[in-house]
C-alpha positions in Angstrom: -54.0 49.1 203.6 -53.8 53.3 204.7 -54.0 54.1 208.0 -57.3 56.5 208.1 -56.6 59.3 210.9 -57.3 62.7 211.0 -55.4 66.4 210.7 -56.5 69.2 212.1 -55.5 73.1 212.0 -55.2 75.5 209.0 -51.8 74.5 207.4 -52.5 70.6 207.4 -55.6 71.0 206.4 -54.4 73.3 203.1 -51.4 71.1 202.3 -53.0 68.2 202.1 -55.8 68.8 199.9 -53.6 70.8 197.6 -50.6 68.3 197.5 -52.4 64.9 198.6 -56.0 65.4 197.7 -56.0 61.6 196.4 -55.7 60.7 200.7 -58.1 62.8 201.6 -61.9 61.4 202.4 -63.7 64.3 203.7 -63.0 68.0 205.7 -65.4 69.5 208.2 -65.7 73.3 208.8 -66.5 74.6 211.9 -70.1 76.3 211.2 -70.3 79.6 211.8 -66.3 80.1 211.4 -65.1 83.1 209.4 -61.7 83.2 208.3 -61.2 83.6 204.9 -58.6 80.7 205.3 -61.5 78.5 206.0 -63.3 79.2 203.0 -60.1 78.9 200.8 -59.8 75.5 201.7 -63.3 75.3 201.0 -62.9 76.2 197.7 -60.0 73.7 197.2 -61.4 70.7 198.0 -64.5 71.1 196.3 -62.4 71.7 193.1 -60.7 68.8 194.3 -64.2 66.4 194.8 -63.3 65.6 198.4 -66.6 65.9 200.3 -67.2 68.5 202.4 -69.1 69.5 205.8 -70.0 72.2 208.0 -70.2 71.0 211.7 -70.5 72.5 214.8 -67.3 73.3 216.8 -68.3 70.4 218.9 -67.8 67.7 216.6 -64.5 69.4 215.5 -63.2 69.1 219.1 -64.2 65.8 219.7 -61.9 64.2 216.2 -59.4 66.8 216.6 -58.3 65.6 220.9 -55.5 67.6 221.6 -54.7 69.2 218.4 -55.1 73.2 218.2 -57.9 72.6 214.9 -58.4 76.3 214.3 -61.9 75.1 213.1 -60.8 72.5 210.5 -59.6 69.1 210.4 -59.5 66.7 207.8 -59.7 62.9 207.7 -57.4 61.7 206.1 -55.6 58.3 204.7 -52.0 58.6 205.2 -49.8 57.9 201.9 -47.8 55.3 202.3 -44.0 54.9 203.4 -40.8 55.0 202.5 -39.4 51.6 202.2 -35.7 51.9 203.7 -35.0 49.9 200.4 -35.9 53.2 198.3 -33.0 55.0 199.7 -30.4 54.0 196.6 -33.0 54.4 194.2 -33.7 58.5 196.0 -29.6 58.8 196.4 -29.1 57.4 193.1 -31.7 60.1 191.2 -29.9 63.2 193.5 -26.5 62.2 191.0 -23.8 63.5 193.3 -25.9 65.4 195.5 -28.2 64.1 197.9 -29.2 65.9 201.0 -29.7 63.1 203.9 -31.3 63.9 207.0 -30.7 60.7 209.4 -32.3 61.9 213.4 -31.2 59.4 216.2 -34.0 59.0 218.6 -36.3 62.0 218.8 -39.1 61.7 220.3 -40.5 64.5 220.9 -43.5 65.2 217.6 -43.2 69.1 217.9 -39.5 68.3 217.1 -40.1 66.0 214.4 -42.5 68.3 212.8 -39.9 71.5 212.9 -37.0 69.2 211.6 -39.4 67.9 208.6 -40.3 72.0 207.9 -37.0 72.7 207.6 -35.4 69.7 205.5 -38.6 70.3 202.9 -37.5 73.8 202.6 -33.6 73.1 202.1 -35.0 69.9 199.4 -33.6 67.8 201.6 -32.9 64.0 199.5 -34.9 62.1 202.5 -35.5 62.1 206.2 -34.5 58.7 207.6 -36.2 57.8 211.5 -35.2 54.8 213.4 -38.8 52.4 213.5 -37.9 51.9 217.5 -37.6 54.5 220.6 -38.3 57.4 217.7 -41.6 59.5 217.2 -43.3 58.1 214.0 -45.1 60.8 211.4 -48.2 61.3 213.5 -51.0 63.5 212.9 -48.6 66.0 215.9 -46.3 65.8 213.2 -48.1 66.3 210.5 -49.4 69.8 211.4 -46.2 71.4 213.8 -44.6 70.1 209.8 -47.2 72.9 208.0 -47.6 69.6 205.2 -43.8 68.9 204.8 -44.4 65.9 205.9 -46.7 64.7 202.9 -44.3 66.2 200.8 -40.8 65.0 201.9 -39.4 60.9 201.5 -39.4 59.7 204.8 -38.0 56.8 205.3 -38.1 54.3 209.1 -35.3 52.0 209.1 -35.3 48.8 210.8 -31.6 49.5 212.1 -30.0 52.8 211.4 -26.4 51.6 212.5 -26.7 49.3 209.3 -28.6 52.2 207.1 -25.6 54.4 208.2 -23.1 52.1 206.5 -25.6 51.7 203.6 -25.0 54.8 203.2 -21.6 55.2 203.1 -21.4 52.4 200.5 -23.4 54.5 198.2 -21.0 57.3 198.8 -22.9 59.6 201.0 -20.5 61.1 203.8 -21.9 60.9 206.8 -21.3 64.0 209.1 -22.5 63.9 213.1 -23.3 66.9 214.9 -22.2 66.9 218.3 -21.7 69.7 221.2 -18.3 67.8 222.3 -17.1 67.7 219.1 -14.0 69.7 218.5 -14.3 70.6 214.5 -16.7 73.8 213.8 -19.8 72.6 211.4 -18.3 75.4 208.7 -14.8 73.6 208.2 -16.9 70.7 206.6 -17.7 70.2 202.9 -21.4 69.8 202.2 -21.7 69.9 198.3 -21.8 66.5 197.3 -23.1 63.4 198.3 -23.8 64.2 202.4 -26.4 62.9 205.4 -26.6 65.1 208.2 -26.9 63.3 211.3 -28.4 64.4 214.5 -29.5 63.0 218.1 -32.4 62.6 220.1 -33.1 65.6 222.7 -32.1 63.9 225.7 -28.7 62.0 225.1 -28.2 63.0 221.7 -26.0 61.3 219.3 -25.8 57.5 221.0 -22.9 55.5 220.6 -23.1 53.3 216.9 -24.8 56.3 215.9 -21.2 58.5 216.0 -19.0 55.8 215.8 -20.4 55.0 212.3 -20.5 58.8 210.9 -17.3 60.0 208.9 -16.5 62.9 210.8 -18.1 64.7 214.3 -19.0 68.5 214.1 -20.4 71.0 216.4 -22.0 74.7 216.0 -20.1 77.0 217.4 -22.0 78.5 219.9 -20.5 82.1 221.4 -22.7 82.7 224.2 -22.2 78.7 225.8 -19.2 80.0 227.2 -21.0 83.0 229.4 -23.4 79.9 230.4 -26.0 81.8 228.4 -26.7 78.6 226.5 -25.7 74.9 227.1 -27.5 73.6 223.6 -29.3 73.8 220.8 -33.4 72.1 220.0 -32.4 69.2 217.6 -34.6 71.3 215.5 -32.8 74.5 215.8 -30.1 72.6 215.1 -31.3 70.9 211.9 -32.2 74.3 210.2 -28.5 75.8 210.7 -26.8 72.8 209.1 -29.3 72.1 206.4 -29.4 75.3 205.5 -25.2 75.0 206.1 -25.3 73.1 203.6 -27.6 74.4 201.1 -25.3 78.2 201.2 -22.6 76.1 200.6 -24.7 74.0 197.3 -26.0 77.3 195.6 -22.0 78.6 196.5 -20.4 75.9 194.3 
């Protein structure tokens, strides 16, 4: 049974209404608000037979909680999550050009949301996250992702190391990003079935995750030698590595 939740903010609600209207139960708009984007959301929701109500700002704040609502929230029945058993089908459907993003224990929902936004823009096949010791797709993730969480296959898995081995059996080469790796990212061949593995905000890649990678690489950072930069945020690193893969695939 789907879990109902509130999503907040113009981008998150607009994306849900456009891409997943069947799971939007109602939209609440701030009465008296003049933002033309709100009028667009209202019109689009009504065209899709979604209930729309104009309510006081306090009512919206009551359901939005700590989320920045921008005058709009929606009651949302989240679509079913992808099952890890469906990964093989997703990889097969990519016909030798699967691009999988594996995130090893990202804790911050804003980081996960940003990773999903980059992943959707890069056309990834799936994003794999552990079910434990990792943030799951929640309202904050959906808002930060600007709707990408509703358009991309996010696959929570019970055992990340086992899933990595399964992907390798499917012909997916796995490359982990690590600051201490000697080889630079730009020397990798990212044109075929590839999985890109990034660690969480604190410890980075865990030992077993590193050991299950086919190779490790780093993102060259010339400024780090001067002490100006120590490491990249995981969402920034995800964007860098994903679009290096996109660049290579366009040139192939």
